[in-house]
ZATOR-294141 format. One record per atom (N, C-alpha, C): residue in three letters; x, y, z. Coordinates in steps of 0.001 Angstrom, whole numbers, plus 500000, padded with zeros to 6 digits. Layout:
alaXYZ
...
***
This chain:
met500825498905500093
met499962500042500020
met500876501301499978
lys501875501387500775
lys502711502580500962
lys504181502165501095
ile504914503095500363
ile506502502990500577
ile506787504372500684
asn507402504816501835
asn507719506122502029
asn506540507132501781
his505403506686502321
his504243507487502290
his503585507550500892
leu504102506885499955
leu503558506977498615
leu502769505666498325
his501513505776497700
his500740504480497475
his501269503768496193
tyr501328502460496414
tyr501772501731495220
tyr500851500444495281
arg500590499850493974
arg500335498503493851
arg501491497536493715
ser501371496442493740
ser502467495386493675
ser502839495105492235
ile501891495380491274
ile502204495067489777
ile501251496134489023
trp501947496625487992
trp501075497558487202
trp501647497732485702
leu500624498092484845
leu501073498351483334
leu501743499662483222
gln502986499724482882
gln503655501037482727
gln503362501611481442
ser503458500706480427
ser503249501140478951
ser502756499825478308
asp502358499945477143
asp501718498907476427
asp502918497611476345
ala504102497974476400
ala505029496933476269
ala505886496694477616
leu505366497329478755
leu506069497111479924
leu505173497039481059
val505273495961482040
val504717495763483208
val505803495833484262
gln505527496513485373
gln506628496583486460
gln506138496091487704
ile507042495502488460
ile506797494808489795
ile508039495357490741
phe507692495147492022
phe508742495239493012
phe509438493939492938
asp510838493821492904
asp511461492718493156
asp511675492212494553
gln510766491208494908
gln510507490884496376
gln511812490152496879
cys512736489677495977
cys513957489050496421
cys514901490124497027
arg514625491376496860
arg515586492299497305
arg515057493007498629
phe513726492999498939
phe513153493629500143
phe513865492890501412
pro514062493692502453
pro513438495062502716
pro514752496050502570
his515852495570502255
his517078496438502223
his517146497166501016
glu516805496708499846
glu516785497341498489
glu515469497405498002
ile514990498513497537
ile513730498580496945
ile513967498739495421
glu513783497629494684
glu513999497701493288
glu512873497397492375
leu512675498103491303
leu511681497746490447
leu512241496602489443
met511378495741488921
met511840494814487871
met510857495112486703
asp511440495067485599
asp510715495253484277
asp510337493971483731
leu509078493762483390
leu508588492470482662
leu508190492983481271
arg508904492421480335
arg508593492799478920
arg508114491639478046
ser507994490564478610
ser507699489266477837
ser506960488252478673
met506358487267477965
met505723486185478812
met506854485507479530
glu507951485295478955
glu509153484641479674
glu509511485291481018
asp509437486661480854
asp509923487537482053
asp508866487204483183
cys507534487130482753
cys506522486886483781
cys506693485498484408
ala506896484614483579
ala507174483068484060
ala508298483130485074
arg509407483660484609
arg510463483710485613
arg510346484464486891
ala509549485530486791
ala509293486352488036
ala508569485427488994
ile507576484560488517
ile506727483717489357
ile507594482536489878
arg508304481872489000
arg509102480675489328
arg510120481043490259
asp510795482129490163
asp512028482552491089
asp511582483291492210
met510285483574492242
met509759484341493546
met510178485745493575
his510318486362492449
his510443487856492455
his509011488350492731
val507972487669492408
val506579487868492982
val506224486567493550
arg505406486732494582
arg504912485530495315
arg503648486008496011
gly502937484946496529
gly501488485269496949
gly500497484869496047
ala499446484142496416
ala498541483591495318
ala497936484625494474
pro497337485664494966
pro496720486672494098
pro497676487485493130
leu498853487770493762
leu499814488444492755
leu500327487446491720
ile500464486189492071
ile500911485222491088
ile499808485134489959
gly498598485243490292
gly497591485117489215
gly497663486434488390
ala497769487632488929
ala497893488816488130
ala499025488776487223
thr500172488339487853
thr501447488316486956
thr501300487296485752
ala500563486150486098
ala500291485198485017
ala499482485770483870
ala498355486577484287
ala497507487263483416
ala498264488335482466
trp499209489080483047
trp500068489901482258
trp501004489044481335
gly501353487938481760
gly502254487031480949
gly501341486572479678
met500096486299479951
met499400486015478779
met499176487205477874
tyr499078488238478476
tyr498892489510477551
tyr500222489649476653
phe501455489492477243
phe502626489420476339
phe502523488303475434
ala502074487214475829
ala502095486065474869
ala501345486299473785
val500179487063473830
val499392487471472724
val500114488475471789
arg500868489371472438
arg501631490342471664
arg502756489747470909
glu503316488558471558
glu504495487907470872
glu503973486816469763
ala502626486535469847
ala502253485367468981
ala502325485722467431
pro502677484671466721
pro502723484831465225
pro501243484965464652
glu501134485635463605
glu499957485725462868
glu499483484353462265
gly498334484142462006
gly497752483013461328
gly497621481736462018
val497666480690461490
val497360479321462026
val498146478982463313
glu499367479574463479
glu500127479255464670
glu499712480080465766
phe498798480914465642
phe498533481836466857
phe497914481118468022
glu496936480216467767
glu496164479525468800
glu497146478467469489
ala497993477787468680
ala498989477012469419
ala499997477603470274
his500391478867469889
his501265479696470622
his500682480011471981
ile499365480470471915
ile498598480854473163
ile498522479717474112
arg498153478462473583
arg498055477295474306
arg499376476917475108
gln500371477063474277
gln501707476672474780
gln502119477642475817
ala501824478968475708
ala502134479974476661
ala501360479556477875
ala500189479299477880
ala499262479086479159
ala499863477808479842
glu500236476862479043
glu500775475542479760
glu502148475927480429
tyr502974476813479706
tyr504209477135480340
tyr504027477838481590
leu503150478858481640
leu502992479754482802
leu502206478809483927
asn501365477855483506
asn500683477029484495
asn501625476210485278
ala502815475840484606
ala503799474956485282
ala504720475711486170
thr504642477056486398
thr505643477793487155
thr505501477496488629
arg504433477289489204
arg504013476991490611
arg502887476206490738
pro502940475061491608
pro502049474085491575
pro500899474289492584
thr500978475166493618
thr500039475318494630
thr498984476340494587
ala499298477619494144
ala498493478732494139
ala497348478687493010
val496003478465493478
val494922478215492485
val494777479486491650
asp495097480720492225
asp494837481927491561
asp495499482009490059
leu496675481371490032
leu497441481125488808
leu496549480401487744
phe495890479334488049
phe495208478488487136
phe493916479260486769
arg493261479946487606
arg492087480618487375
arg492350481891486480
ala493499482604486696
ala493753483679485775
ala494078483185484453
leu494756482238484339
leu495045481568482871
leu493840481229482192
arg492952480487483005
arg491645480039482395
arg490788481242481951
leu490720482281482629
leu490026483363482263
leu490514484231481151
met491777484273481044
met492467484864479993
met492181484171478600
gln492154482871478596
gln492107482050477482
gln490637482104477132
glu489628482044478017
glu488187482217477750
glu487738483608476998
gln488449484615477454
gln488152485970476928
gln488858486062475623
leu490052485527475442
leu490734485591474180
leu490083484916473112
ala489301483721473444
ala488543482910472429
ala487369483747471912
asn486928484867472487
asn485719485672472145
asn486257486841471244
ala487459486994471076
ala487996488237470358
ala488480487779469000
gly488275488403467922
gly488655488063466565
gly489850488937466156
gly490800488224465540
gly491917489144464869
gly492990489388465987
lys494229489426465603
lys495261489550466653
lys495166490845467460
glu494827492010466739
glu494896493360467395
glu493700493372468384
asn492602492834467947
asn491470492718468933
asn491796491850470152
lys492519490762470017
lys492956489840471120
lys493905490555471893
ile494768491442471494
ile495692492217472224
ile495076493145473188
val494051493853472667
val493143494679473350
val492434493910474536
gln491850492804473979
gln491054491906475112
gln491995491504476197
ala493258491006475847
ala494225490529476722
ala494517491535477807
arg494737492749477222
arg495132493920478162
arg493991494147479217
gln492735494293478539
gln491590494580479366
gln491406493471480403
thr491439492252480149
thr491293491229481026
thr492369491111482152
ala493481491296481640
ala494639491261482733
ala494470492400483738
gln494000493574483286
gln493773494666484137
gln492616494485484891
phe491545493882484335
phe490370493443485256
phe490835492507486353
ile491661491521486070
ile491968490508487145
ile492799491188488274
ala493615492147487934
ala494335492940488834
ala493427493879489726
asp492532494482489136
asp491536495435489758
asp490664494566490735
glu490105493440490075
glu489268492586490939
glu489958492119492187
ser491140491681491973
ser491929491347493245
ser492069492231494308
ala492423493447493778
ala492567494551494862
ala491383494923495536
glu490209494839494796
glu488845495145495362
glu488441493939496317
gln488647492783495960
gln488402491639496813
gln489124491804498112
cys490430492147498141
cys491165492338499414
cys490629493502500089
arg490164494567499543
arg489632495767500160
arg488365495220500999
met487616494493500485
met486346494125501070
met486636492939502115
ile487742492178501860
ile488146491363503132
ile488498492182504383
gly489148493283504045
gly489360494144505289
gly488210494698505817
glu487176495074504977
glu485926495609505553
glu485173494459506413
his485165493247505876
his484458492152506651
his485245491566507841
gly486504491773507817
gly487442491280508911
gly487482492344509898
leu487226493571509657
leu487362494611510745
leu486547494423512005
pro485319493909511785
pro484518493802513189
pro485083492816514040
leu485832491832513509
leu486420490846514518
leu487461491553515449
ile488167492519514737
ile489156493282515582
ile488440494230516548
glu487351494758515919
glu486667495785516789
glu485957495102517975
ala485635493881517914
ala484926493233519049
ala485981492847520044
ile487107492479519680
ile488198492175520701
ile488656493450521411
ser488799494405520483
ser489271495800521222
ser488215496313522177
ala486871496136521838
ala485892496517522922
ala485928495693524168
ala486286494443523964
ala486278493460525143
ala487479493902526068
lys488583494389525398
lys489775494618526094
lys489841496110526525
ala488631496841526429
ala488539498155526872
ala489533499170526149
gly489777498777524888
gly490674499658524121
gly492158499433524249
asn492459498384524923
asn494123497802524920
asn494301497424523631
pro495496497318523322
pro495831496893521880
pro495591495360521550
val494896495141520538
val494572493844520062
val495912493142519505
asn496249491995519949
asn497497491317519587
asn497084490284518508
ile497727490387517247
ile497333489631516173
ile498580488895515754
leu498367487619515634
leu499545486899514999
leu499339486490513608
thr500194486685512630
thr500169486328511281
thr501291485525510932
his501225484742509827
his502334483865509251
his502685484141507891
cys503785484240507555
cys504346484476506156
cys504059485989505717
asn503777486335504509
asn503398487390504141
asn502166487333503280
ala501026487803503958
ala499636487874503183
ala499198489366503169
gly500214490097502747
gly499997491600502712
gly499867492150501198
trp499954493327500956
trp499868493940499734
trp500971493446498791
leu502033493029499356
leu503081492518498449
leu502770491228497932
ala501899490414498523
ala501454489058498266
ala500230489156497305
cys499693490369497208
cys498381490596496439
cys498659491697495553
val497626492473494986
val497776493503494197
val497811494793494964
asp496982494749496097
asp496853495840497087
asp496165495311498297
tyr496319496026499469
tyr495742495738500644
tyr496117494462501474
gly496229493355500608
gly496564492096501247
gly495362491344501677
thr495472490194502259
thr494268489249502685
thr494401489302504110
ala495290488528504779
ala495282488590506242
ala495687490002506894
thr496329490853506147
thr496705492133506699
thr495498493138506406
ala494611492933505552
ala493666493925505167
ala492754494332506428
pro492332493348507138
pro491581493824508428
pro492436494580509314
ile493728494149509557
ile494639494995510320
ile494822496478509874
tyr495135496711508523
tyr495136497885508089
tyr493784498679508236
ala492817498059508102
ala491399498763508262
ala491324499130509640
ala491628498326510668
ala491561498707512027
ala492506499803512367
phe493664499646511974
phe494611500743512355
phe494225502024511794
asp493790502079510566
asp493344503274509917
asp492143503860510622
lys491406503074511342
lys490223503527512118
lys490553503999513482
gly491893503820513759
gly492303504231515230
gly492235503322516182
ile491932501918515818
ile491889500950516876
ile493278500527517270
pro493722500447518498
pro495180499942518726
pro495358498548518461
val496318498266517655
val496629496925517227
val498089496816517436
his498638495340517587
his499879495135517580
his500024493769516869
val500927493471515930
val501106492410515228
val502427491478515508
trp502089490350515898
trp503315489400516016
trp503608488871514606
val504808489088514132
val505191488802512746
val506050487566512807
asp505601486388512338
asp506362485178512182
asp507586485355511259
glu508809485049511562
glu509710485292510512
glu509604484420509150
thr508988483344509465
thr508729482447508272
thr509888481962507462
arg510587481063508043
arg511662480439507401
arg511074479351506216
pro511817479177505209
pro513244479465505060
pro513540480836504377
leu512499481425503761
leu512790482609502840
leu512379484063503698
asn511849483759504942
asn511688484892505946
asn510746486029505327
gln509684485542504647
gln508912486569504143
gln508143487289505164
gly507972486751506426
gly507485487570507541
gly508390488665507926
ala509599488207508201
ala510671489290508695
ala511028490241507677
arg511049489774506332
arg511482490744505341
arg510317491513504700
leu509113490993504627
leu508206491600503784
leu506984492139504666
thr506360491264505570
thr505308491602506447
thr505804492840507333
ala506883492669507950
ala507455493687508920
ala507762494989508157
phe508221494969506851
phe508438496079506053
phe507109496843505782
glu506079496050505437
glu504854496721505131
glu504245497293506384
leu504306496700507499
leu503626497148508735
leu504350498442509102
gln505842498476509025
gln506533499557509414
gln506233500857508511
gln506074500563507221
gln505902501633506342
gln504364502230506496
his503499501340507010
his502119501812507358
his502069502378508666
gly503041502151509525
gly503067502742510933
gly502366501773512037
val502139500460511590
val501426499598512325
val502477498986513552
pro502173499122514652
pro503141498353515678
pro503158497038515597
his504372496471515581
his504503495096515336
his505884494482515933
thr505958493181516100
thr507265492571516758
thr507466491326515766
val508841491285515322
val509223490000514611
val509541488931515644
ile509009487720515395
ile509279486660516335
ile509806485376515592
thr510491484487516121
thr510757483207515648
thr509439482505515351
asp509655481626514268
asp508444480901513980
asp507887479899515099
asn508722479521515832
asn508310478647516948
asn507773479274518189
ala507771480596518148
ala507398481401519447
ala505890481489519636
gly505062481325518624
gly503607481453518688
gly502900480764519568
gly503254479453519827
gly502608478636520974
gly502910479229522311
his504036479644522468
his504426480155523860
his503623481472524059
leu503470482334523157
leu502807483462523264
leu501233483229523517
met500658482400522815
met499317481854523078
met499090481401524507
gln500129480557524950
gln499860480022526271
gln499904481185527410
his500477482244527077
his500586483238528044
his499660484432527789
gly498699484148527029
gly497662485185526777
gly497992486394525929
leu499056486190525075
leu499613487384524459
leu499084487351522904
val498291486517522611
val497681486554521191
val496147486522521350
asp495541487514520734
asp494163487529520780
asp493459486938519696
leu494121487028518452
leu493606486534517235
leu494731486099516259
val494566485091515471
val495361484657514464
val494662484902513070
ile495351485537512300
ile494930485651510872
ile495982485308509833
thr495608484365509054
thr496620484009508034
thr495892484086506595
gly496842483948505553
gly496236483819504203
gly496289482411503892
thr496012482093502522
thr495954480872502049
thr496161480954500481
asp496950479907500071
asp497231479793498475
asp496284479007497899
arg495543478018498555
arg494489477191498000
arg493541476702498940
thr492343476823498704
thr491226476446499755
thr490372475579499042
thr490115474390499716
thr489037473512499187
thr487647473807499389
arg486688473196498798
arg485212473588498875
arg484804473078500295
cys485565472313500966
cys485173471850502374
cys485862472828503412
gly486793473702503041
gly487511474624503908
gly488782474331504482
asp489363473181503914
asp490717473054504251
asp491523474089503556
val492740474598504073
val493521475587503456
val494982475106503363
ala495756475429502235
ala497048475265502054
ala497780476606502203
asn498651476703503036
asn499355478065503286
asn500883477791503646
lys501594478792503738
lys503007478586503879
lys503272477650504970
ile504331476868504831
ile504637475823505956
ile504706476407507359
gly504134475762508167
gly504026476246509560
gly502734476780509965
thr501883477026509093
thr500465477555509374
thr499807476450510153
tyr499868475194509828
tyr499042474043510562
tyr499578474053512093
leu500891474225512219
leu501193474236513587
leu500706475433514446
lys500511476589513861
lys499871477733514504
lys498511477311514669
ala497803476798513813
ala496395476375514003
ala496151475336515171
leu497153474542515359
leu496943473505516445
leu497289474285517850
ala498153475113517846
ala498428475918519034
ala497315476825519316
ala496765477398518438
ala495568478227518596
ala494356477463519186
lys494152476267518623
lys493011475442518985
lys493270475010520498
asp494465474632520873
asp494721474131522319
asp494639475346523263
asn494786476661522785
asn494761477745523743
asn493438478564523534
ala492439478067522747
ala491385478803522587
ala491427480143521956
val492418480281521072
val492652481453520388
val491857481458518983
pro491013482387518711
pro490382482351517272
pro491420482340516147
phe491100481549515306
phe492089481293514122
phe491221481496512836
tyr491563482557512116
tyr490741482926510986
tyr491763482913509740
val491193482488508629
val491883482590507263
val491325483534506422
ala491914484474505796
ala491405485456504989
ala491792485080503468
leu490791485149502618
leu490954484736501282
leu489942485288500248
pro490465485667499035
pro489571486107498023
pro488959484661497492
ser487844484806496897
ser487136483691496240
ser487951483060495109
ser488862483773494538
ser489735483363493407
ser490701482156494002
thr490918482125495323
thr491772481157495929
thr491082479899496222
ile489800479826496116
ile488976478702496346
ile489088477596495113
asp489508476362495341
asp489418475304494482
asp488273474408494623
trp487229474750493942
trp485905474145494108
trp485995472687493687
ser486930472258493032
ser487113470814492433
ser487656469882493580
met488185470485494706
met488875469549495633
met487999469703496960
arg488055468540497752
arg487418468471498962
arg488245468117500014
asp489329467287499940
asp490176466941501050
asp491534467407500710
gly491853468549501517
gly493244469331501213
gly494373468467501509
val494480467655502539
val495690466803502751
val495932465899501667
ala494877465238501191
ala495014464144500234
ala495229464852498813
glu494619465936498539
glu494476466346497164
glu495445467597496748
ile495590468377497684
ile496416469807497306
ile497909469325497099
pro498430469585496001
pro499862469358495699
pro500699470499496405
ile501802469760497102
ile502641470545497945
ile503896470761497308
glu504268472063496983
glu505453472355496355
glu506690472114497203
glu507692471380496591
glu508865471198497206
glu509950472055496550
arg510570473019497270
arg511547473861496599
arg512975473420496853
ser513818474258496410
ser515253473940496370
ser515844473808497826
ala516597472772498137
ala517230472703499446
ala518098473787499743
thr518610474630498715
thr519484475704499127
thr518815476826499838
glu517505476913499681
glu516760477957500546
glu516786477565501978
val516915476440502326
val517012476030503773
val518517476133504161
gln519526475766503361
gln520854475798503737
gln521485477016503837
tyr520932478015503108
tyr521527479381503156
tyr520442480344503551
ile521070481529504112
ile520170482611504546
ile520649483882504009
gln519760484794503526
gln520065486108502928
gln520031487229503995
gly520950488127503831
gly520839489327504770
gly521773490430504362
trp521633491580504998
trp522318492740504732
trp523641492896505464
lys524734493021504779
lys526073493189505405
lys527011493992504566
asn527638494994505273
asn528496495984504670
asn527969496509503286
gly526694496954503553
gly526166497757502435
gly525618496906501134
lys525447495669501418
lys524974494802500252
lys524325493524500806
ile523560492910499978
ile522778491813500194
ile523736490550499905
glu523885489713500998
glu524836488503500874
glu524065487339501453
gln524538486104500920
gln523857484846501478
gln525141484160502239
val524662483505503308
val525656482749504205
val525196481355504244
leu525972480317504484
leu525702478987504660
leu525339478718506115
leu524295478196506411
leu523803477728507726
leu524185476209508206
thr524172475499507284
thr524159474000507681
thr525593473538507302
pro525954472411507955
pro527148471792507592
pro527250471393506128
pro528450471684505454
pro528573471327504029
pro528235469850503867
gly527398469710502909
gly526952468207502514
gly525731467805503174
ser525260468433504257
ser523957468004504960
ser522784468258504010
pro522029467212503705
pro520934467352502966
pro519760468030503605
ala518923468832502788
ala517806469543503520
ala516516469247502708
ala515530469274503338
ala514134469232502632
ala513354470574502764
asn512628470897501721
asn512005472297501568
asn510491472227501126
tyr509616471738502115
tyr508278471732501626
tyr507778473195501970
gly507198473763500844
gly506766475129500769
gly505422475416501500
phe504636474456501686
phe503251474572502219
phe502893473508503070
asp501843473778503894
asp501156472619504576
asp499661472894504647
val498912471904504946
val497476472022504866
val496767472082506375
thr496255472991506517
thr495376473253507809
thr493931472752507701
pro493440471610508287
pro492117471126508162
pro491122472141508651
ala489919471997508067
ala488896472864508373
ala488447472963509880
arg488650471781510545
arg488231471650511926
arg488924472524512805
leu490095472951512318
leu491077473892513205
leu490637475403512983
ile489870475573512135
ile489660477092511631
ile488389477698512181
thr488474478586512780
thr487346479368513341
thr486417479941512298
gly486986480485511245
gly486220481095510139
gly487005481503508991
leu486379481674507856
leu487085482182506587
leu486555483565506389
val487317484469506042
val487029485780505793
val487164486158504267
thr486201486377503542
thr486032486589502227
thr485568487943501771
glu485618488133500439
glu485124489386500071
glu483642489608500226
arg482923488526500493
arg481435488427500603
arg481053488347502051
gly481926488095502966
gly481659488092504355
gly482398486862504970
ile482154486644506238
ile482773485527507021
ile481902484291507124
cys482519483137506945
cys481697481884506925
cys482489480948507792
glu481821479908508168
glu482603478796508730
glu483323478043507656
ala484351477307508018
ala485195476496507151
ala484632475338506775
ser483708475285505815
ser483003474172505492
ser482285474352504112
glu481915473222503560
glu481158473244502293
glu479997474098502421
ala479187473852503402
ala477972474643503636
ala478201476198503864
gly479322476395504563
gly479595477953504861
gly480017478574503531
leu480857477806502668
leu481362478574501478
leu480214478653500419
thr479446477681500326
thr478370477612499265
thr477335478593499646
ala477256478806500947
ala476097479781501342
ala476585481345500853
leu477771481514500912
leu478365482850500435
leu478470482880498889
phe478637481782498333
phe478844481574496871
phe478006480450496264
pro476658480915496214
pro475729479960495856
pro475707479660494371
glu476365480566493566
glu476387480418492017
glu477369479231491656
ile478187478788492589
ile479121477601492339
ile478258476370491797
***
């Protein structure tokens, strides 16, 4: 939302041939823009996590399809080129369902446009629609989640509401506002005292690097903690509410989110702390019912575990953490079963984490 008091989105069309993003690999110590000028640039940005977060991945894939249309040859090879581009972008990340939805919507809209120039216009309009829709969904998540924080604040007689979140589900993970952070920003902007416990979120430290940066820029009080501190804080009454995001949610309410989310849900359940998941409907996979059995879990490079990145002597450096030769496993996500979730916060309101709850909000499915 803000960097040095100026409003930004996380992705935008700068000109007909240029989309720009913030390179999230450089945060928080270097704020660098990255130029995307081709479908391949967009694919690389997703795959190498220059962009991350389900809604932002979807928007980036949509702009990738826009570039694919611009790059496509005229004539009979056009449709084959578009299909290949969609398949290529589809393979960049396996877990975030927004990616697949954006590609499907782009292909559907392109099929209704005749001629390459018309398809370019349609692709640009659809990609912009996907980005705008995502930002509005997140804004509404903030509106619907705000009463949760207001109620706790009232019960605490105005003392700060302590909220724990995991990974980065902020505007850097979305197009604007964020998912888990949207209610926090809405509460803070309304003058409600809040304090956020920010999980560092190993191995890439998206909480320590990105969420803390966002909150600091917006002026929200926060404290960075180790990933394993959440249970201790809950045991001692220092967490009033947990809000996380999700990369994929089944129709029955199971959620896949950054590795470690499941453990926070277990600790919250044991300590009677409300555990909410904030999500736009674009993140719901209506084809899946059992998250543990069906959601594919991305396994990333072992080097992300073996090395850590930080700021030293005026530049970003990586250092080795593990003994040379020690193998490492790097599961990117875990699944939190619906039974551990107090409620789902969507752009249409809050519901229980169940098929009945979700279909009541989204009866058109």
